[in-house]
DRENBA-353748 format. One record per residue: residue number from 1; residue in three letters; chain; x negated, y negated, z negated of N, C-alpha, C in turn. Coordinates in nm, 3 decimals, m for minus. Last residue first. Example, Ala and Ser with C-alpha at 12.3 -4.5 7.8 and 13.67 -1.06 7.14 Angstrom:
% DRENBA-353748
  nr rest kette      nX      nY      nZ     caX     caY     caZ      cX      cY      cZ
   2  ser     A  m1.285   0.225  m0.708  m1.367   0.106  m0.714  m1.290  m0.003  m0.787
   1  ala     A  m1.319   0.569  m0.780  m1.230   0.450  m0.780  m1.320   0.330  m0.780
***
This chain:
% DRENBA-353748
  nr rest kette      nX      nY      nZ     caX     caY     caZ      cX      cY      cZ
 183  ala     A  m1.902  m1.203   1.510  m1.770  m1.184   1.570  m1.774  m1.175   1.719
 182  pro     A  m2.174  m1.015   1.371  m2.121  m1.135   1.436  m1.992  m1.105   1.509
 181  val     A  m2.165  m0.853   1.062  m2.158  m0.835   1.206  m2.107  m0.963   1.269
 180  gly     A  m2.169  m0.835   0.788  m2.269  m0.918   0.852  m2.272  m0.903   1.003
 179  arg     A  m1.979  m0.715   0.644  m2.082  m0.626   0.697  m2.192  m0.706   0.764
 178  tyr     A  m1.811  m0.928   0.588  m1.889  m0.870   0.479  m1.989  m0.764   0.524
 177  glu     A  m1.698  m1.003   0.840  m1.758  m1.102   0.750  m1.852  m1.037   0.648
 176  glu     A  m1.600  m0.768   0.953  m1.705  m0.842   1.021  m1.776  m0.939   0.928
 175  ser     A  m1.407  m0.704   0.756  m1.514  m0.612   0.788  m1.630  m0.685   0.855
 174  trp     A  m1.234  m0.919   0.770  m1.310  m0.896   0.647  m1.427  m0.804   0.673
 173  ala     A  m1.140  m0.873   1.031  m1.212  m0.996   1.000  m1.293  m0.982   0.871
 172  glu     A  m1.006  m0.629   0.997  m1.122  m0.635   1.086  m1.205  m0.760   1.059
 171  val     A  m0.802  m0.719   0.829  m0.896  m0.618   0.779  m1.022  m0.618   0.865
 170  gln     A  m0.677  m0.897   1.007  m0.735  m0.947   0.882  m0.833  m0.847   0.823
 169  gly     A  m0.589  m0.727   1.212  m0.684  m0.834   1.241  m0.751  m0.887   1.115
 168  ala     A  m0.404  m0.574   1.070  m0.523  m0.510   1.127  m0.630  m0.614   1.159
 167  ala     A  m0.216  m0.776   1.011  m0.285  m0.705   0.902  m0.412  m0.638   0.954
 166  arg     A  m0.135  m0.849   1.273  m0.193  m0.949   1.182  m0.271  m0.881   1.069
 165  asp     A  m0.029  m0.610   1.372  m0.141  m0.676   1.441  m0.211  m0.775   1.349
 164  phe     A   0.180  m0.568   1.187   0.070  m0.473   1.196  m0.051  m0.538   1.262
 163  ala     A   0.339  m0.788   1.248   0.283  m0.777   1.113   0.167  m0.678   1.111
 162  glu     A   0.416  m0.725   1.508   0.332  m0.843   1.486   0.271  m0.842   1.346
 161  gly     A   0.576  m0.493   1.465   0.450  m0.487   1.539   0.358  m0.605   1.515
 160  arg     A   0.781  m0.365   1.299   0.718  m0.494   1.269   0.579  m0.497   1.334
 159  ala     A   0.881  m0.109   1.311   0.958  m0.215   1.378   0.905  m0.355   1.343
 158  leu     A   0.692  m0.029   1.034   0.788   0.024   1.130   0.876  m0.089   1.180
 157  phe     A   0.506  m0.107   0.838   0.505  m0.175   0.968   0.603  m0.120   1.071
 156  asp     A   0.525   0.036   0.599   0.501  m0.108   0.594   0.523  m0.178   0.727
 155  ala     A   0.555   0.301   0.659   0.663   0.237   0.585   0.645   0.085   0.577
 154  ser     A   0.421   0.319   0.998   0.423   0.351   0.855   0.539   0.277   0.788
 153  his     A   0.366   0.271   1.260   0.488   0.347   1.231   0.494   0.389   1.084
 152  asp     A   0.121   0.157   1.293   0.236   0.072   1.322   0.369   0.145   1.302
 151  thr     A  m0.097   0.232   1.018  m0.036   0.265   1.147   0.085   0.174   1.168
 150  leu     A  m0.413   0.214   0.850  m0.280   0.161   0.877  m0.228   0.216   1.008
 149  leu     A  m0.630   0.407   0.820  m0.592   0.309   0.718  m0.448   0.265   0.733
 148  val     A  m0.691   0.753   0.850  m0.642   0.632   0.916  m0.596   0.535   0.807
 147  gln     A  m0.954   0.871   0.634  m0.826   0.880   0.701  m0.796   0.749   0.773
 146  leu     A  m1.302   0.944   0.677  m1.192   0.865   0.623  m1.065   0.885   0.702
 145  glu     A  m1.568   1.115   0.591  m1.457   1.131   0.683  m1.338   1.059   0.622
 144  lys     A  m1.893   0.981   0.553  m1.759   1.008   0.499  m1.659   1.021   0.610
 143  gly     A  m2.141   0.902   0.655  m2.134   1.019   0.570  m1.997   1.051   0.512
 142  arg     A  m2.044   0.578   0.706  m2.160   0.667   0.703  m2.136   0.781   0.604
 141  ala     A  m1.719   0.546   0.857  m1.815   0.514   0.753  m1.927   0.617   0.754
 140  ser     A  m1.474   0.402   1.049  m1.579   0.503   1.048  m1.684   0.456   0.947
 139  val     A  m1.130   0.354   1.040  m1.259   0.314   0.985  m1.355   0.430   0.999
 138  thr     A  m0.844   0.235   1.222  m0.933   0.340   1.174  m1.065   0.280   1.126
 137  leu     A  m0.518   0.169   1.267  m0.642   0.103   1.227  m0.729   0.210   1.163
 136  ala     A  m0.320   0.268   1.542  m0.373   0.298   1.409  m0.500   0.218   1.387
 135  gln     A  m0.020   0.278   1.732  m0.149   0.219   1.703  m0.190   0.253   1.561
 134  gly     A   0.135   0.569   1.886   0.133   0.437   1.826  m0.008   0.386   1.807
 133  gln     A   0.352   0.835   1.948   0.240   0.758   1.999   0.245   0.617   1.940
 132  val     A   0.433   1.035   1.660   0.471   0.958   1.777   0.349   0.882   1.825
 131  thr     A   0.502   1.326   1.465   0.409   1.227   1.518   0.468   1.161   1.643
 130  arg     A   0.631   1.451   1.160   0.658   1.416   1.300   0.561   1.309   1.346
 129  pro     A   0.577   1.464   0.885   0.497   1.544   0.978   0.518   1.510   1.126
 128  leu     A   0.590   1.119   0.762   0.645   1.253   0.778   0.560   1.332   0.877
 127  gly     A   0.516   0.855   0.751   0.442   0.950   0.669   0.492   1.092   0.677
 126  leu     A   0.665   0.727   0.947   0.702   0.709   0.806   0.635   0.811   0.714
 125  trp     A   0.515   0.931   1.171   0.629   0.841   1.160   0.677   0.841   1.015
 124  arg     A   0.170   0.941   1.240   0.283   0.997   1.167   0.391   0.891   1.150
 123  val     A   0.046   0.901   1.575   0.050   0.864   1.434   0.174   0.925   1.371
 122  pro     A  m0.173   0.943   1.846  m0.053   0.992   1.778  m0.060   0.959   1.629
 121  gln     A  m0.322   0.622   1.937  m0.329   0.765   1.909  m0.196   0.812   1.852
 120  gln     A  m0.522   0.350   2.001  m0.396   0.414   2.039  m0.412   0.564   2.015
 119  val     A  m0.689   0.164   1.740  m0.688   0.259   1.851  m0.546   0.306   1.878
 118  thr     A  m0.885  m0.086   1.599  m0.748  m0.042   1.626  m0.751   0.047   1.749
 117  arg     A  m1.162  m0.049   1.369  m1.102  m0.082   1.498  m0.961  m0.026   1.508
 116  val     A  m1.460  m0.085   1.211  m1.317  m0.092   1.187  m1.254  m0.132   1.319
 115  lys     A  m1.764   0.085   1.143  m1.676   0.019   1.239  m1.532   0.025   1.192
 114  glu     A  m1.914   0.147   0.911  m1.980   0.126   1.040  m1.893   0.047   1.136
 113  val     A  m1.945   0.097   0.570  m1.854   0.090   0.684  m1.933   0.062   0.810
 112  gln     A  m2.125   0.070   0.366  m2.109   0.203   0.423  m2.021   0.204   0.547
 111  ser     A  m2.100  m0.192   0.288  m2.230  m0.149   0.341  m2.223  m0.011   0.404
 110  trp     A  m1.847  m0.210   0.179  m1.867  m0.264   0.314  m2.001  m0.220   0.372
 109  ser     A  m1.757   0.101   0.018  m1.815  m0.033   0.017  m1.839  m0.078   0.161
 108  val     A  m1.446   0.253  m0.031  m1.574   0.257   0.040  m1.628   0.114   0.043
 107  ser     A  m1.215   0.455  m0.207  m1.281   0.327  m0.187  m1.411   0.350  m0.113
 106  arg     A  m0.903   0.602  m0.242  m1.036   0.615  m0.183  m1.092   0.477  m0.160
 105  thr     A  m0.678   0.754  m0.464  m0.734   0.630  m0.410  m0.873   0.659  m0.358
 104  gly     A  m0.374   0.955  m0.479  m0.515   0.924  m0.499  m0.557   0.795  m0.431
 103  phe     A  m0.101   0.988  m0.444  m0.170   1.076  m0.537  m0.315   1.040  m0.562
 102  phe     A  m0.030   0.778  m0.271   0.057   0.812  m0.383  m0.018   0.894  m0.487
 101  gly     A  m0.322   0.572  m0.203  m0.214   0.662  m0.167  m0.129   0.693  m0.288
 100  val     A  m0.513   0.310  m0.103  m0.440   0.363  m0.218  m0.325   0.446  m0.165
  99  arg     A  m0.819   0.243   0.010  m0.692   0.298   0.058  m0.625   0.366  m0.059
  98  arg     A  m1.034  m0.032   0.021  m0.971   0.069  m0.062  m0.839   0.111   0.000
  97  leu     A  m1.349  m0.171   0.082  m1.219  m0.138   0.138  m1.162  m0.024   0.055
  96  gly     A  m1.556  m0.412  m0.091  m1.526  m0.301  m0.004  m1.382  m0.290   0.039
  95  ser     A  m1.624  m0.651  m0.218  m1.705  m0.533  m0.245  m1.673  m0.415  m0.153
  94  pro     A  m1.437  m0.843  m0.150  m1.574  m0.859  m0.101  m1.661  m0.736  m0.125
  93  ser     A  m1.154  m0.633  m0.069  m1.222  m0.729  m0.156  m1.362  m0.748  m0.098
  92  val     A  m0.837  m0.484   0.013  m0.972  m0.530   0.047  m1.024  m0.626  m0.059
  91  trp     A  m0.621  m0.207   0.055  m0.662  m0.322  m0.026  m0.805  m0.357   0.012
  90  val     A  m0.344  m0.046   0.191  m0.485  m0.081   0.208  m0.513  m0.209   0.130
  89  gly     A  m0.119   0.153  m0.012  m0.156   0.073   0.104  m0.305   0.049   0.110
  88  ser     A   0.091   0.152  m0.302   0.022   0.222  m0.193  m0.006   0.128  m0.077
  87  arg     A   0.255   0.019  m0.476   0.112  m0.012  m0.481   0.035   0.053  m0.366
  86  leu     A   0.505   0.133  m0.437   0.485  m0.008  m0.404   0.337  m0.045  m0.398
  85  ile     A   0.454   0.389  m0.533   0.493   0.371  m0.393   0.470   0.226  m0.351
  84  arg     A   0.410   0.329  m0.801   0.299   0.382  m0.721   0.329   0.369  m0.572
  83  leu     A   0.665   0.250  m0.879   0.556   0.153  m0.883   0.436   0.200  m0.800
  82  ala     A   0.799   0.494  m0.846   0.841   0.377  m0.770   0.730   0.273  m0.766
  81  ser     A   0.666   0.652  m1.036   0.660   0.687  m0.894   0.698   0.568  m0.806
  80  gly     A   0.742   0.524  m1.273   0.601   0.528  m1.233   0.584   0.562  m1.086
  79  val     A   1.015   0.585  m1.266   0.971   0.445  m1.260   0.825   0.437  m1.217
  78  val     A   0.998   0.865  m1.290   1.059   0.806  m1.169   1.018   0.660  m1.154
  77  ala     A   0.885   0.883  m1.545   0.812   0.937  m1.430   0.867   0.881  m1.299
  76  leu     A   1.092   0.777  m1.696   0.966   0.703  m1.688   0.878   0.754  m1.573
  75  ser     A   1.277   0.983  m1.663   1.307   0.851  m1.608   1.182   0.765  m1.599
  74  ala     A   1.146   1.193  m1.796   1.178   1.204  m1.654   1.206   1.068  m1.592
  73  ala     A   1.134   1.091  m2.057   1.010   1.121  m1.986   1.035   1.131  m1.835
  72  leu     A   1.411   1.077  m2.112   1.329   0.955  m2.112   1.199   0.977  m2.035
  71  ala     A   1.480   1.349  m2.102   1.541   1.255  m2.006   1.462   1.125  m1.998
  70  ile     A   1.328   1.439  m2.320   1.302   1.493  m2.185   1.359   1.399  m2.079
  69  gly     A   1.450   1.295  m2.528   1.307   1.279  m2.500   1.271   1.328  m2.361
  68  ala     A   1.709   1.395  m2.517   1.686   1.253  m2.490   1.539   1.227  m2.459
  67  gly     A   1.663   1.661  m2.589   1.715   1.630  m2.455   1.693   1.485  m2.418
  66  thr     A   1.581   1.614  m2.850   1.493   1.681  m2.756   1.535   1.652  m2.612
  65  trp     A   1.804   1.498  m2.970   1.683   1.418  m2.952   1.585   1.483  m2.855
  64  thr     A   2.123   1.490  m2.952   2.020   1.585  m2.909   1.893   1.507  m2.872
  63  gly     A   2.317   1.297  m3.010   2.244   1.361  m3.118   2.139   1.462  m3.078
  62  ala     A   2.451   1.129  m2.851   2.515   1.258  m2.876   2.440   1.337  m2.982
  61  phe     A   2.272   0.925  m2.825   2.388   0.902  m2.911   2.463   1.031  m2.942
  60  ala     A   2.101   1.050  m2.640   2.051   1.017  m2.774   2.167   0.993  m2.870
  59  ile     A   2.265   1.068  m2.415   2.217   1.192  m2.478   2.168   1.164  m2.619
  58  ile     A   2.294   0.795  m2.364   2.412   0.876  m2.395   2.371   1.006  m2.464
  57  val     A   2.029   0.728  m2.306   2.097   0.664  m2.420   2.219   0.746  m2.461
  56  thr     A   1.991   0.883  m2.076   1.906   0.904  m2.195   1.972   0.846  m2.319
  55  ala     A   2.166   0.769  m1.898   2.193   0.905  m1.944   2.111   0.937  m2.068
  54  leu     A   2.027   0.531  m1.864   2.161   0.528  m1.922   2.198   0.666  m1.975
  53  leu     A   1.803   0.635  m1.736   1.788   0.572  m1.867   1.923   0.559  m1.939
  52  met     A   1.920   0.722  m1.498   1.857   0.820  m1.587   1.838   0.763  m1.727
  51  phe     A   1.998   0.481  m1.388   2.101   0.578  m1.426   2.045   0.684  m1.521
  50  ala     A   1.741   0.376  m1.346   1.836   0.306  m1.432   1.947   0.399  m1.478
  49  ala     A   1.634   0.557  m1.165   1.577   0.551  m1.300   1.670   0.478  m1.395
  48  leu     A   1.786   0.493  m0.939   1.799   0.626  m0.999   1.746   0.626  m1.142
  47  leu     A   1.678   0.239  m0.898   1.821   0.254  m0.927   1.848   0.389  m0.992
  46  leu     A   1.415   0.309  m0.839   1.442   0.230  m0.960   1.590   0.234  m0.997
  45  leu     A   1.456   0.447  m0.597   1.402   0.518  m0.714   1.428   0.441  m0.844
  44  val     A   1.550   0.237  m0.441   1.637   0.352  m0.466   1.587   0.431  m0.587
  43  ser     A   1.319   0.077  m0.439   1.443   0.027  m0.498   1.540   0.140  m0.530
  42  ala     A   1.138   0.235  m0.299   1.112   0.206  m0.440   1.238   0.156  m0.510
  41  gly     A   1.266   0.227  m0.047   1.243   0.354  m0.117   1.220   0.334  m0.266
  40  ala     A   1.253  m0.049   0.007   1.383   0.018  m0.005   1.369   0.151  m0.079
  39  val     A   0.976  m0.090   0.026   1.052  m0.158  m0.079   1.188  m0.091  m0.100
  38  arg     A   0.920   0.067   0.251   0.854   0.095   0.124   0.933   0.033   0.008
  37  trp     A   1.077  m0.059   0.443   1.101   0.082   0.413   1.039   0.120   0.279
  36  pro     A   0.974  m0.321   0.458   1.109  m0.298   0.406   1.137  m0.152   0.373
  35  gly     A   0.626  m0.334   0.343   0.734  m0.333   0.441   0.869  m0.300   0.380
  34  pro     A   0.430  m0.561   0.152   0.491  m0.429   0.168   0.611  m0.436   0.263
  33  arg     A   0.218  m0.788   0.336   0.328  m0.765   0.241   0.382  m0.623   0.259
  32  tyr     A  m0.140  m0.773   0.352  m0.008  m0.776   0.414   0.096  m0.754   0.305
  31  pro     A  m0.385  m0.717   0.234  m0.378  m0.822   0.335  m0.244  m0.829   0.409
  30  arg     A  m0.411  m0.692  m0.108  m0.350  m0.627   0.008  m0.332  m0.736   0.113
  29  arg     A  m0.713  m0.725  m0.294  m0.591  m0.784  m0.237  m0.541  m0.698  m0.122
  28  trp     A  m0.911  m0.728  m0.578  m0.861  m0.646  m0.469  m0.728  m0.703  m0.423
  27  arg     A  m1.098  m1.028  m0.651  m0.991  m0.933  m0.679  m0.959  m0.849  m0.557
  26  glu     A  m1.275  m1.223  m0.572  m1.331  m1.098  m0.622  m1.225  m0.992  m0.651
  25  pro     A  m1.156  m1.465  m0.502  m1.191  m1.372  m0.395  m1.245  m1.238  m0.444
  24  asp     A  m0.909  m1.641  m0.622  m1.008  m1.550  m0.679  m1.048  m1.445  m0.576
  23  val     A  m0.743  m1.787  m0.439  m0.826  m1.854  m0.538  m0.938  m1.765  m0.589
  22  his     A  m0.742  m1.710  m0.090  m0.684  m1.710  m0.222  m0.786  m1.765  m0.321
  21  pro     A  m0.719  m1.603   0.232  m0.738  m1.723   0.151  m0.667  m1.711   0.017
  20  leu     A  m0.847  m1.387   0.418  m0.769  m1.375   0.296  m0.791  m1.497   0.209
  19  ala     A  m0.928  m1.508   0.672  m0.890  m1.369   0.657  m0.802  m1.348   0.534
  18  glu     A  m0.797  m1.815   0.808  m0.884  m1.743   0.716  m0.835  m1.600   0.700
  17  asp     A  m0.597  m1.923   0.967  m0.729  m1.909   1.025  m0.825  m1.831   0.934
  16  glu     A  m0.361  m1.953   0.825  m0.366  m1.848   0.927  m0.507  m1.824   0.978
  15  his     A  m0.253  m2.049   0.555  m0.390  m2.045   0.604  m0.405  m1.932   0.706
  14  ala     A   0.021  m2.029   0.497  m0.043  m2.160   0.493  m0.180  m2.161   0.558
  13  asp     A   0.087  m1.763   0.511   0.160  m1.856   0.594   0.089  m1.990   0.603
  12  phe     A  m0.069  m1.642   0.323  m0.099  m1.616   0.463  m0.026  m1.711   0.556
  11  val     A   0.009  m1.676   0.064  m0.096  m1.763   0.115  m0.123  m1.744   0.263
  10  gly     A   0.178  m1.528  m0.092   0.236  m1.630  m0.008   0.134  m1.721   0.057
   9  asp     A   0.071  m1.311  m0.225   0.057  m1.443  m0.287   0.110  m1.556  m0.200
   8  ala     A   0.172  m1.091  m0.113   0.037  m1.127  m0.073   0.010  m1.270  m0.117
   7  thr     A   0.356  m0.893  m0.346   0.338  m1.003  m0.252   0.192  m1.020  m0.216
   6  leu     A   0.345  m0.677  m0.517   0.454  m0.686  m0.421   0.430  m0.792  m0.315
   5  phe     A   0.147  m0.698  m0.702   0.125  m0.600  m0.597   0.236  m0.603  m0.493
   4  pro     A   0.235  m0.882  m0.894   0.139  m0.926  m0.793   0.117  m0.826  m0.681
   3  leu     A   0.520  m0.964  m1.018   0.463  m0.836  m0.977   0.364  m0.863  m0.863
   2  pro     A   0.616  m1.162  m1.295   0.558  m1.153  m1.162   0.499  m1.015  m1.137
   1  met     A   0.915  m1.178  m1.454   0.788  m1.113  m1.461   0.731  m1.101  m1.321
***
């Protein structure tokens, strides 16, 4: 079963000169692959869900259907959490820019985006309250206070500086292309 949110379609290796080369440009795409920390976290949750589903079967065979239903609901919530963790990140399309978080999603159209740039600033380490000095891709939009899009210390880019530079460059390229700003 293909999971399209896990990969960037393997097209970035073949077309380095284009921002997002793919067949259907109208779809929302993540301009980078999920990082090892994000994938490892989701893998641990899926392993936990497998044990929870096994426990659900054992509880069902024991005859307590209420307990089996509660265990099934809890295991499905863990699976949903793992999938949401994998889906989190920055997504782009010709219509705009989207930041998908664990609890919510924010979208902004390219016409509202004023500037996309990489800055040096204190960033959160793996999304935790601890901050370290690093790079962040920021967006300023008309009338909206947006969060930082990407950081080089996030679950996708920790210890992968060149991947952060490439992803930030691709988002900036899309911004220039669809806002009509000359490069």
